C-alpha positions as a Markdown table, in Angstrom:
| # | Residue | x | y | z |
|---|---|---|---|---|
| 1 | Unk | 42.1 | -39.6 | -7.8 |
| 2 | Unk | 39.7 | -41.7 | -5.8 |
| 3 | Unk | 41.0 | -40.1 | -2.6 |
| 4 | Unk | 40.4 | -36.7 | -4.0 |
| 5 | Unk | 36.9 | -37.6 | -5.0 |
| 6 | Unk | 36.1 | -39.0 | -1.6 |
| 7 | Unk | 37.5 | -35.8 | 0.1 |
| 8 | Unk | 35.3 | -33.6 | -2.2 |
| 9 | Unk | 32.3 | -35.7 | -1.5 |
| 10 | Unk | 32.9 | -35.5 | 2.3 |
| 11 | Unk | 33.4 | -31.7 | 2.0 |
| 12 | Unk | 30.1 | -31.4 | 0.2 |
| 13 | Unk | 28.3 | -33.5 | 2.8 |
| 14 | Unk | 29.8 | -31.4 | 5.6 |
| 15 | Unk | 28.8 | -28.2 | 3.8 |
| 16 | Unk | 25.2 | -29.5 | 3.2 |
| 17 | Unk | 24.9 | -30.6 | 6.8 |
| 18 | Unk | 26.0 | -27.1 | 7.9 |
| 19 | Unk | 23.5 | -25.5 | 5.7 |
| 20 | Unk | 20.7 | -27.7 | 7.0 |
| 21 | Unk | 21.8 | -27.1 | 10.6 |
| 22 | Unk | 21.7 | -23.3 | 10.1 |
| 23 | Unk | 18.4 | -23.3 | 8.2 |
| 24 | Unk | 15.8 | -21.5 | 10.2 |
| 25 | Unk | 12.1 | -21.2 | 10.0 |
| 26 | Unk | 11.0 | -17.5 | 10.2 |
| 27 | Unk | 7.4 | -16.6 | 10.8 |
| 28 | Unk | 6.4 | -13.6 | 8.7 |
| 29 | Unk | 3.1 | -11.8 | 9.4 |
| 30 | Unk | 1.3 | -9.6 | 6.8 |
| 31 | Unk | -2.2 | -8.8 | 5.5 |
| 32 | Unk | -1.7 | -9.6 | 1.8 |
| 33 | Unk | -4.5 | -12.1 | 1.2 |
| 34 | Unk | -6.1 | -11.1 | -2.1 |
| 35 | Unk | -5.2 | -12.9 | -5.3 |
| 36 | Unk | -2.8 | -10.3 | -6.5 |
| 37 | Unk | -1.3 | -9.8 | -3.1 |
| 38 | Unk | -0.8 | -13.5 | -2.5 |
| 39 | Unk | 1.0 | -13.8 | -5.9 |
| 40 | Unk | 3.3 | -10.9 | -4.8 |
| 41 | Unk | 4.2 | -12.1 | -1.3 |
| 42 | Unk | 5.0 | -15.6 | -2.8 |
| 43 | Unk | 7.9 | -13.9 | -4.6 |
| 44 | Unk | 9.4 | -12.9 | -1.3 |
| 45 | Unk | 8.8 | -16.3 | 0.2 |
| 46 | Unk | 10.4 | -18.0 | -2.8 |
| 47 | Unk | 13.5 | -15.8 | -2.6 |
| 48 | Unk | 13.9 | -16.4 | 1.1 |
| 49 | Unk | 13.4 | -20.1 | 0.9 |
| 50 | Unk | 16.2 | -20.2 | -1.7 |
| 51 | Unk | 18.6 | -19.1 | 1.0 |
| 52 | Unk | 18.0 | -22.4 | 2.8 |
| 53 | Unk | 15.7 | -20.8 | 5.4 |
| 54 | Unk | 12.0 | -21.3 | 5.4 |
| 55 | Unk | 9.4 | -18.5 | 5.2 |
| 56 | Unk | 6.5 | -19.4 | 7.5 |
| 57 | Unk | 3.6 | -17.5 | 6.1 |
| 58 | Unk | 1.2 | -16.0 | 8.7 |
| 59 | Unk | -1.3 | -13.9 | 6.7 |
| 60 | Unk | -4.2 | -12.2 | 8.4 |
| 61 | Unk | -6.9 | -10.7 | 6.3 |
| 62 | Unk | -7.5 | -6.9 | 6.8 |
| 63 | Unk | -4.8 | -4.4 | 7.8 |
| 64 | Unk | -6.5 | -3.2 | 10.9 |
| 65 | Unk | -7.1 | -6.7 | 12.2 |
| 66 | Unk | -3.6 | -7.7 | 11.3 |
| 67 | Unk | -2.0 | -4.7 | 13.1 |
| 68 | Unk | -3.9 | -5.5 | 16.3 |
| 69 | Unk | -2.7 | -9.1 | 16.3 |
| 70 | Unk | 0.9 | -8.1 | 15.5 |
| 71 | Unk | 1.1 | -5.5 | 18.3 |
| 72 | Unk | -0.5 | -7.9 | 20.7 |
| 73 | Unk | 1.9 | -10.7 | 19.9 |
| 74 | Unk | 5.0 | -8.4 | 20.2 |
| 75 | Unk | 3.9 | -6.7 | 23.4 |
| 76 | Unk | 2.8 | -10.0 | 24.9 |
| 77 | Unk | 6.2 | -11.5 | 24.5 |
| 78 | Unk | 5.4 | -13.8 | 21.6 |
| 79 | Unk | 7.0 | -12.0 | 18.6 |
| 80 | Unk | 7.1 | -13.2 | 15.1 |
| 81 | Unk | 10.3 | -13.1 | 13.0 |
| 82 | Unk | 9.2 | -10.2 | 10.8 |
| 83 | Unk | 6.0 | -8.2 | 10.1 |
| 84 | Unk | 4.6 | -5.8 | 7.5 |
| 85 | Unk | 3.4 | -2.3 | 8.4 |
| 86 | Unk | 2.9 | 0.7 | 6.2 |
| 87 | Unk | 5.4 | 3.5 | 5.8 |
| 88 | Unk | 4.8 | 6.1 | 8.4 |
| 89 | Unk | 4.1 | 6.3 | 12.1 |
| 90 | Unk | 2.5 | 3.0 | 12.9 |
| 91 | Unk | 5.5 | 1.5 | 14.7 |
| 92 | Unk | 6.5 | 4.5 | 16.8 |
| 93 | Unk | 5.4 | 3.2 | 20.2 |
| 94 | Unk | 6.9 | -0.2 | 19.5 |
| 95 | Unk | 10.2 | 1.4 | 18.7 |
| 96 | Unk | 10.1 | 3.6 | 21.8 |
| 97 | Unk | 9.4 | 0.5 | 23.9 |
| 98 | Unk | 12.6 | -1.1 | 22.6 |
| 99 | Unk | 10.7 | -4.0 | 21.0 |
| 100 | Unk | 11.9 | -3.6 | 17.4 |
| 101 | Unk | 15.3 | -4.4 | 16.0 |
| 102 | Unk | 17.7 | -1.6 | 14.9 |
| 103 | Unk | 18.7 | -2.6 | 11.4 |
| 104 | Unk | 21.0 | 0.4 | 10.7 |
| 105 | Unk | 24.0 | -1.9 | 10.2 |
| 106 | Unk | 22.1 | -3.7 | 7.4 |
| 107 | Unk | 20.9 | -0.5 | 5.8 |
| 108 | Unk | 24.5 | 0.9 | 5.7 |
| 109 | Unk | 26.0 | -2.4 | 4.5 |
| 110 | Unk | 23.5 | -2.6 | 1.6 |
| 111 | Unk | 23.8 | 1.0 | 0.7 |
| 112 | Unk | 20.1 | 1.8 | 1.2 |
| 113 | Unk | 20.8 | 5.5 | 1.8 |
| 114 | Unk | 22.0 | 5.9 | -1.8 |
| 115 | Unk | 19.5 | 3.5 | -3.4 |
| 116 | Unk | 16.1 | 4.2 | -1.8 |
| 117 | Unk | 14.1 | 6.7 | -3.9 |
| 118 | Unk | 12.5 | 8.9 | -2.8 |
| 119 | Unk | 14.6 | 9.3 | 0.3 |
| 120 | Unk | 11.4 | 9.9 | 2.4 |
| 121 | Unk | 10.7 | 6.2 | 2.4 |
| 122 | Unk | 13.9 | 5.4 | 4.3 |
| 123 | Unk | 13.3 | 8.5 | 6.5 |
| 124 | Unk | 9.9 | 7.1 | 7.5 |
| 125 | Unk | 11.8 | 4.0 | 8.8 |
| 126 | Unk | 14.3 | 6.2 | 10.7 |
| 127 | Unk | 13.9 | 7.3 | 14.4 |
| 128 | Unk | 16.6 | 9.4 | 16.1 |
| 129 | Unk | 19.0 | 8.6 | 13.2 |
| 130 | Unk | 18.5 | 4.8 | 13.4 |
| 131 | Unk | 16.8 | 2.6 | 10.8 |
| 132 | Unk | 14.1 | 0.2 | 12.0 |
| 133 | Unk | 12.5 | -1.1 | 8.8 |
| 134 | Unk | 13.1 | -2.2 | 5.3 |
| 135 | Unk | 10.8 | -0.3 | 2.8 |
| 136 | Unk | 9.8 | -2.7 | 0.0 |
| 137 | Unk | 7.6 | -0.7 | -2.3 |
| 138 | Unk | 5.9 | 2.6 | -3.2 |
| 139 | Unk | 2.1 | 2.4 | -3.1 |
| 140 | Unk | 0.1 | 5.3 | -4.3 |
| 141 | Unk | -3.6 | 5.9 | -3.6 |
| 142 | Unk | -4.1 | 8.4 | -6.4 |
| 143 | Unk | -5.8 | 6.2 | -9.0 |
| 144 | Unk | -9.2 | 5.9 | -10.6 |
| 145 | Unk | -9.6 | 2.5 | -12.3 |
| 146 | Unk | -12.1 | 2.6 | -15.1 |
| 147 | Unk | -13.9 | -0.4 | -16.7 |
| 148 | Unk | -14.0 | -0.3 | -20.5 |
| 149 | Unk | -16.8 | -2.9 | -20.5 |
| 150 | Unk | -19.0 | -0.9 | -18.2 |
| 151 | Unk | -18.8 | 2.2 | -20.4 |
| 152 | Unk | -19.1 | 0.3 | -23.6 |
| 153 | Unk | -22.3 | -1.5 | -22.3 |
| 154 | Unk | -23.7 | 1.9 | -21.4 |
| 155 | Unk | -22.8 | 3.3 | -24.9 |
| 156 | Unk | -20.4 | 5.8 | -23.3 |
| 157 | Unk | -16.9 | 6.9 | -24.1 |
| 158 | Unk | -14.3 | 6.0 | -21.5 |
| 159 | Unk | -13.7 | 9.1 | -19.3 |
| 160 | Unk | -10.3 | 10.8 | -19.1 |
| 161 | Unk | -10.8 | 12.6 | -15.8 |
| 162 | Unk | -12.9 | 12.9 | -12.7 |
| 163 | Unk | -15.4 | 15.4 | -14.1 |
| 164 | Unk | -16.2 | 13.2 | -17.1 |
| 165 | Unk | -16.5 | 10.2 | -14.8 |
| 166 | Unk | -18.9 | 12.0 | -12.5 |
| 167 | Unk | -21.0 | 13.2 | -15.4 |
| 168 | Unk | -21.4 | 9.7 | -16.6 |
| 169 | Unk | -23.0 | 8.4 | -13.4 |
| 170 | Unk | -26.6 | 8.7 | -14.4 |
| 171 | Unk | -26.1 | 7.0 | -17.7 |
| 172 | Unk | -24.2 | 4.2 | -16.1 |
| 173 | Unk | -26.9 | 3.7 | -13.6 |
| 174 | Unk | -29.6 | 3.7 | -16.3 |
| 175 | Unk | -27.6 | 0.9 | -18.0 |
| 176 | Unk | -27.8 | -1.2 | -14.8 |
| 177 | Unk | -24.2 | -0.4 | -13.7 |
| 178 | Unk | -22.9 | 0.7 | -10.3 |
| 179 | Unk | -21.2 | 4.0 | -11.2 |
| 180 | Unk | -18.6 | 3.7 | -8.5 |
| 181 | Unk | -17.4 | 0.5 | -6.7 |
| 182 | Unk | -16.6 | 1.1 | -3.0 |
| 183 | Unk | -16.0 | -1.4 | -0.2 |
| 184 | Unk | -17.8 | -0.7 | 3.0 |
| 185 | Unk | -14.8 | 0.0 | 5.2 |
| 186 | Unk | -13.6 | 3.3 | 6.6 |
| 187 | Unk | -10.1 | 3.1 | 5.3 |
| 188 | Unk | -11.3 | 2.7 | 1.8 |
| 189 | Unk | -13.7 | 5.6 | 2.1 |
| 190 | Unk | -11.3 | 8.0 | 3.8 |
| 191 | Unk | -8.7 | 6.9 | 1.2 |
| 192 | Unk | -11.0 | 7.9 | -1.6 |
| 193 | Unk | -11.6 | 11.3 | 0.1 |
| 194 | Unk | -7.9 | 11.9 | 0.5 |
| 195 | Unk | -7.4 | 11.1 | -3.2 |
| 196 | Unk | -10.0 | 13.7 | -4.1 |
| 197 | Unk | -8.3 | 16.3 | -1.9 |
| 198 | Unk | -4.9 | 15.6 | -3.5 |
| 199 | Unk | -6.3 | 15.5 | -7.0 |
| 200 | Unk | -9.0 | 18.2 | -7.1 |
| 201 | Unk | -7.1 | 20.9 | -5.2 |
| 202 | Unk | -3.6 | 22.3 | -5.3 |
| 203 | Unk | -1.1 | 20.2 | -3.4 |
| 204 | Unk | -0.4 | 23.0 | -0.8 |
| 205 | Unk | -4.0 | 22.5 | 0.5 |
| 206 | Unk | -3.4 | 18.9 | 1.1 |
| 207 | Unk | -0.1 | 19.6 | 2.9 |
| 208 | Unk | -1.6 | 22.4 | 5.0 |
| 209 | Unk | -4.3 | 20.0 | 6.3 |
| 210 | Unk | -2.2 | 16.9 | 7.0 |
| 211 | Unk | 1.3 | 18.4 | 7.3 |
| 212 | Unk | 0.6 | 21.6 | 9.2 |
| 213 | Unk | -2.6 | 20.3 | 10.9 |
| 214 | Unk | -4.3 | 23.6 | 9.8 |
| 215 | Unk | -7.9 | 23.3 | 11.0 |
| 216 | Unk | -8.9 | 26.6 | 9.3 |
| 217 | Unk | -7.9 | 25.2 | 6.0 |
| 218 | Unk | -9.6 | 21.9 | 6.8 |
| 219 | Unk | -12.8 | 23.7 | 7.5 |
| 220 | Unk | -12.5 | 26.2 | 4.6 |
| 221 | Unk | -14.0 | 26.7 | 1.2 |
| 222 | Unk | -11.5 | 24.7 | -0.8 |
| 223 | Unk | -11.9 | 21.5 | 1.3 |
| 224 | Unk | -15.7 | 22.1 | 1.2 |
| 225 | Unk | -15.5 | 21.4 | -2.5 |
| 226 | Unk | -13.9 | 18.1 | -1.8 |
| 227 | Unk | -16.6 | 17.2 | 0.6 |
| 228 | Unk | -19.1 | 18.0 | -2.1 |
| 229 | Unk | -17.2 | 15.6 | -4.4 |
| 230 | Unk | -17.3 | 13.0 | -1.6 |
| 231 | Unk | -21.0 | 13.5 | -1.3 |
| 232 | Unk | -21.3 | 12.8 | -5.1 |
| 233 | Unk | -19.2 | 9.7 | -4.6 |
| 234 | Unk | -21.5 | 8.6 | -1.8 |
| 235 | Unk | -24.4 | 8.7 | -4.2 |
| 236 | Unk | -22.5 | 7.0 | -7.0 |
| 237 | Unk | -21.5 | 4.1 | -4.7 |
| 238 | Unk | -24.8 | 3.7 | -2.9 |
| 239 | Unk | -25.5 | 0.3 | -4.6 |
| 240 | Unk | -21.9 | -1.0 | -4.0 |
| 241 | Unk | -22.6 | -3.3 | -1.0 |
| 242 | Unk | -19.4 | -5.3 | -1.0 |
| 243 | Unk | -17.1 | -5.2 | 2.0 |
| 244 | Unk | -13.5 | -5.9 | 0.8 |
| 245 | Unk | -11.6 | -3.6 | -1.6 |
| 246 | Unk | -10.7 | -6.5 | -3.9 |
| 247 | Unk | -14.4 | -7.4 | -4.2 |
| 248 | Unk | -15.0 | -3.8 | -5.3 |
| 249 | Unk | -12.1 | -4.1 | -7.8 |
| 250 | Unk | -13.8 | -7.2 | -9.2 |
| 251 | Unk | -16.9 | -5.2 | -9.9 |
| 252 | Unk | -14.8 | -3.0 | -12.2 |
| 253 | Unk | -13.0 | -6.0 | -13.7 |
| 254 | Unk | -16.2 | -7.7 | -14.6 |
| 255 | Unk | -17.9 | -4.6 | -15.9 |
| 256 | Unk | -20.5 | -4.4 | -13.2 |
| 257 | Unk | -19.2 | -1.0 | -12.0 |
| 258 | Unk | -17.8 | 2.0 | -13.9 |
| 259 | Unk | -14.8 | 2.6 | -11.8 |
| 260 | Unk | -13.1 | 2.6 | -8.4 |
| 261 | Unk | -10.8 | 4.9 | -6.5 |
| 262 | Unk | -8.2 | 2.6 | -5.1 |
| 263 | Unk | -4.4 | 2.4 | -4.7 |
| 264 | Unk | -2.2 | 0.8 | -7.3 |
| 265 | Unk | -2.4 | -2.5 | -5.5 |
| 266 | Unk | -5.6 | -3.0 | -7.5 |
| 267 | Unk | -3.3 | -3.7 | -10.5 |
| 268 | Unk | -2.5 | -7.1 | -9.0 |
| 269 | Unk | -6.1 | -8.1 | -9.2 |
| 270 | Unk | -6.4 | -7.0 | -12.8 |
| 271 | Unk | -3.3 | -9.0 | -13.6 |
| 272 | Unk | -4.6 | -12.2 | -11.9 |
| 273 | Unk | -7.8 | -11.7 | -13.9 |
| 274 | Unk | -5.9 | -11.5 | -17.2 |
| 275 | Unk | -7.1 | -7.9 | -17.8 |
| 276 | Unk | -4.9 | -5.7 | -20.0 |
| 277 | Unk | -4.2 | -2.1 | -19.1 |
| 278 | Unk | -5.3 | 0.3 | -21.9 |
| 279 | Unk | -7.5 | -2.4 | -23.4 |
| 280 | Unk | -9.8 | -3.7 | -20.7 |
| 281 | Unk | -9.4 | -0.9 | -18.2 |
| 282 | Unk | -7.9 | 2.5 | -17.8 |
| 283 | Unk | -5.9 | 4.0 | -14.9 |
| 284 | Unk | -6.1 | 7.7 | -14.2 |
| 285 | Unk | -3.5 | 8.9 | -11.8 |
| 286 | Unk | -4.6 | 12.0 | -9.8 |
| 287 | Unk | -8.1 | 11.2 | -11.1 |
| 288 | Unk | -6.9 | 12.4 | -14.5 |
| 289 | Unk | -7.0 | 15.9 | -13.1 |
| 290 | Unk | -3.8 | 16.5 | -11.1 |
| 291 | Unk | -1.5 | 13.5 | -11.6 |
| 292 | Unk | 0.4 | 12.9 | -8.4 |
| 293 | Unk | 1.7 | 9.9 | -6.5 |
| 294 | Unk | 1.5 | 9.6 | -2.7 |
| 295 | Unk | 4.6 | 7.9 | -1.5 |
| 296 | Unk | 3.0 | 5.4 | 0.9 |
| 297 | Unk | 3.7 | 1.7 | 0.8 |
| 298 | Unk | 4.9 | -1.2 | 2.8 |
| 299 | Unk | 7.8 | -1.9 | 5.0 |
| 300 | Unk | 9.0 | -4.9 | 7.1 |
| 301 | Unk | 10.0 | -4.5 | 10.7 |
| 302 | Unk | 11.8 | -7.1 | 12.8 |
| 303 | Unk | 11.1 | -7.7 | 16.5 |
| 304 | Unk | 14.0 | -8.1 | 18.9 |
| 305 | Unk | 14.6 | -11.8 | 19.3 |
| 306 | Unk | 16.8 | -13.7 | 21.8 |
| 307 | Unk | 17.3 | -16.7 | 19.4 |
| 308 | Unk | 20.6 | -16.0 | 17.6 |
| 309 | Unk | 19.8 | -18.2 | 14.6 |
| 310 | Unk | 16.4 | -16.5 | 14.1 |
| 311 | Unk | 18.1 | -13.1 | 14.5 |
| 312 | Unk | 20.6 | -14.1 | 11.7 |
| 313 | Unk | 17.7 | -15.2 | 9.5 |
| 314 | Unk | 16.1 | -11.8 | 10.1 |
| 315 | Unk | 19.2 | -10.1 | 8.9 |
| 316 | Unk | 19.3 | -12.2 | 5.7 |
| 317 | Unk | 15.6 | -11.4 | 5.0 |
| 318 | Unk | 16.0 | -7.7 | 5.6 |
| 319 | Unk | 18.9 | -7.5 | 3.1 |
| 320 | Unk | 17.1 | -9.7 | 0.6 |
| 321 | Unk | 13.9 | -7.6 | 0.4 |
| 322 | Unk | 15.8 | -4.8 | -1.4 |
| 323 | Unk | 17.9 | -6.9 | -3.7 |
| 324 | Unk | 17.3 | -5.9 | -7.4 |
| 325 | Unk | 15.8 | -9.1 | -8.7 |
| 326 | Unk | 13.5 | -9.5 | -5.6 |
| 327 | Unk | 12.3 | -5.9 | -6.0 |
| 328 | Unk | 11.5 | -6.5 | -9.7 |
| 329 | Unk | 9.6 | -9.8 | -9.2 |
| 330 | Unk | 7.7 | -8.6 | -6.2 |
| 331 | Unk | 6.6 | -5.2 | -7.5 |
| 332 | Unk | 5.6 | -6.5 | -10.9 |
| 333 | Unk | 3.2 | -8.8 | -9.2 |
| 334 | Unk | 2.0 | -6.3 | -6.6 |
| 335 | Unk | 1.4 | -3.4 | -9.0 |
| 336 | Unk | 3.6 | -1.1 | -6.8 |
| 337 | Unk | 6.7 | 0.7 | -7.7 |
| 338 | Unk | 10.2 | -0.4 | -6.5 |
| 339 | Unk | 12.0 | 1.5 | -3.8 |
| 340 | Unk | 15.3 | 1.3 | -5.7 |
| 341 | Unk | 15.9 | 3.9 | -8.3 |
| 342 | Unk | 18.5 | 1.7 | -10.2 |
| 343 | Unk | 16.5 | -1.2 | -11.5 |
| 344 | Unk | 15.0 | -2.0 | -14.9 |
| 345 | Unk | 11.2 | -2.2 | -15.1 |
| 346 | Unk | 10.8 | -2.2 | -18.9 |
| 347 | Unk | 8.4 | -5.2 | -18.4 |
| 348 | Unk | 6.0 | -2.9 | -16.5 |
| 349 | Unk | 2.5 | -2.4 | -17.9 |
| 350 | Unk | 1.0 | 0.9 | -19.1 |
| 351 | Unk | -0.3 | 1.9 | -15.6 |
| 352 | Unk | 3.0 | 1.2 | -13.9 |
| 353 | Unk | 4.8 | 3.1 | -16.6 |
| 354 | Unk | 2.6 | 6.1 | -15.7 |
| 355 | Unk | 3.6 | 5.8 | -12.1 |
| 356 | Unk | 7.3 | 5.5 | -12.9 |
| 357 | Unk | 7.1 | 8.7 | -15.1 |
| 358 | Unk | 5.5 | 10.6 | -12.2 |
| 359 | Unk | 8.1 | 9.3 | -9.8 |
| 360 | Unk | 10.9 | 10.4 | -12.2 |
| 361 | Unk | 9.2 | 13.8 | -12.5 |
| 362 | Unk | 9.0 | 14.2 | -8.7 |
| 363 | Unk | 5.2 | 14.6 | -8.8 |
| 364 | Unk | 4.9 | 13.3 | -5.3 |
| 365 | Unk | 3.0 | 13.8 | -2.1 |
| 366 | Unk | 3.5 | 12.1 | 1.3 |
| 367 | Unk | 0.9 | 9.7 | 2.3 |
| 368 | Unk | -1.3 | 11.0 | 5.2 |
| 369 | Unk | -0.2 | 8.1 | 7.4 |
| 370 | Unk | 3.3 | 9.5 | 7.2 |
| 371 | Unk | 2.1 | 12.8 | 8.6 |
| 372 | Unk | -0.6 | 11.9 | 11.2 |
| 373 | Unk | -0.7 | 9.4 | 14.0 |
| 374 | Unk | -2.6 | 6.1 | 13.9 |
| 375 | Unk | -5.1 | 7.5 | 16.3 |
| 376 | Unk | -5.9 | 10.4 | 14.0 |
| 377 | Unk | -6.1 | 8.0 | 11.1 |
| 378 | Unk | -8.7 | 5.9 | 13.0 |
| 379 | Unk | -10.8 | 8.9 | 13.8 |
| 380 | Unk | -10.9 | 10.0 | 10.2 |
| 381 | Unk | -11.8 | 6.4 | 9.1 |
| 382 | Unk | -14.6 | 6.3 | 11.6 |
| 383 | Unk | -15.9 | 9.6 | 10.3 |
| 384 | Unk | -16.1 | 8.4 | 6.7 |
| 385 | Unk | -17.6 | 5.1 | 7.7 |
| 386 | Unk | -20.5 | 7.1 | 9.2 |
| 387 | Unk | -20.5 | 9.5 | 6.3 |
| 388 | Unk | -20.9 | 6.8 | 3.6 |
| 389 | Unk | -23.1 | 4.5 | 5.7 |
| 390 | Unk | -26.6 | 6.0 | 5.2 |
| 391 | Unk | -26.3 | 9.6 | 4.1 |
| 392 | Unk | -27.6 | 11.0 | 7.4 |
| 393 | Unk | -24.5 | 13.2 | 7.9 |
| 394 | Unk | -24.4 | 16.2 | 5.6 |
| 395 | Unk | -21.2 | 17.2 | 3.8 |
| 396 | Unk | -21.1 | 20.4 | 5.9 |
| 397 | Unk | -21.4 | 18.5 | 9.2 |
| 398 | Unk | -18.8 | 16.0 | 8.1 |
| 399 | Unk | -16.4 | 18.7 | 7.2 |
| 400 | Unk | -16.9 | 20.4 | 10.6 |
| 401 | Unk | -16.1 | 17.2 | 12.4 |
| 402 | Unk | -13.1 | 16.6 | 10.1 |
| 403 | Unk | -11.7 | 20.1 | 11.0 |
| 404 | Unk | -12.1 | 19.3 | 14.7 |
| 405 | Unk | -10.1 | 16.0 | 14.2 |
| 406 | Unk | -7.3 | 17.9 | 12.4 |
| 407 | Unk | -7.3 | 20.6 | 15.1 |
| 408 | Unk | -6.5 | 17.9 | 17.7 |
| 409 | Unk | -4.1 | 15.9 | 15.5 |
| 410 | Unk | -0.4 | 15.5 | 16.4 |
């Protein structure tokens, strides 16, 4: 009996030693730095650390800054273990250069082809039939977040759609409120414009512009009405001087601003603040006019590494990111929707339930970043930075420049 106990103890020690020996630190780069984002990424880190490995967090504030650093590290021969990009075409050149790991074997072993919903998310990770990234969520831009406090303070009913929201701007301003919160960054401003195009026009117009690269449609009368709405948004956000998107969200949370057009990642900020959907704020998909979800979101890529232990840890992380319990804990904190269609999200709040219903109904649009190159995205961001900056560019002139960008887009 004593001998058996000693053998079991020795076996346990050998096993523990082997686990410690195989434990690997893996540097993971991302741009999730706001309160809600940090809470969400901590769920990934916790799950990975539970495998015996160590998630070495390398967060860089700001997506554009982070992408530049990530690309520089990889092309400069100093790759991290894993990094976050958005679904779409951002990693094409790195894949073509042979710098990113083919994870088709992991995708097949984990059954991603049957599990990922919509299938376009995995398709955006696929180049020449090979899978290069693990999609982790569905993020949609198509939301108007409305502060109940701001409207109550102004003696107004909470609006149910974009037209009612826009009509309330003067009364909100008279009550000392900022009608629309907007961070002073091009990606936020162009994002709001794209939401207006997707929400205030039929979906085929949006797809003609970004999918077909139809410059005539981009310069036509329908899109002109969106530039008119963007001009109104420019006036409504004139006193919103914050830089970061989450600071703009905080203006809504605290009742200083009437609303904000922002992706569903804003839910993470409301959650951290203890705000309750349907009581403290409303969420209007498709601006309450044409409820749709754009199927953007985040994915993790894995640089090619020479170190076998780190490569093994990469494989464990890639598989882990789409496990059911990890998908639930991460997406509930992030405010995004899971990429798996087979998990229970009954704990989701009112806003996430709206998103899940739209996903079930197939009321979806591809995100522009899945249809146009990063260079075209940057050109559009620059245009809207200038458009929102001081009002010196007319809506007509901005539309003409936009049509030129679309004409040259690939």
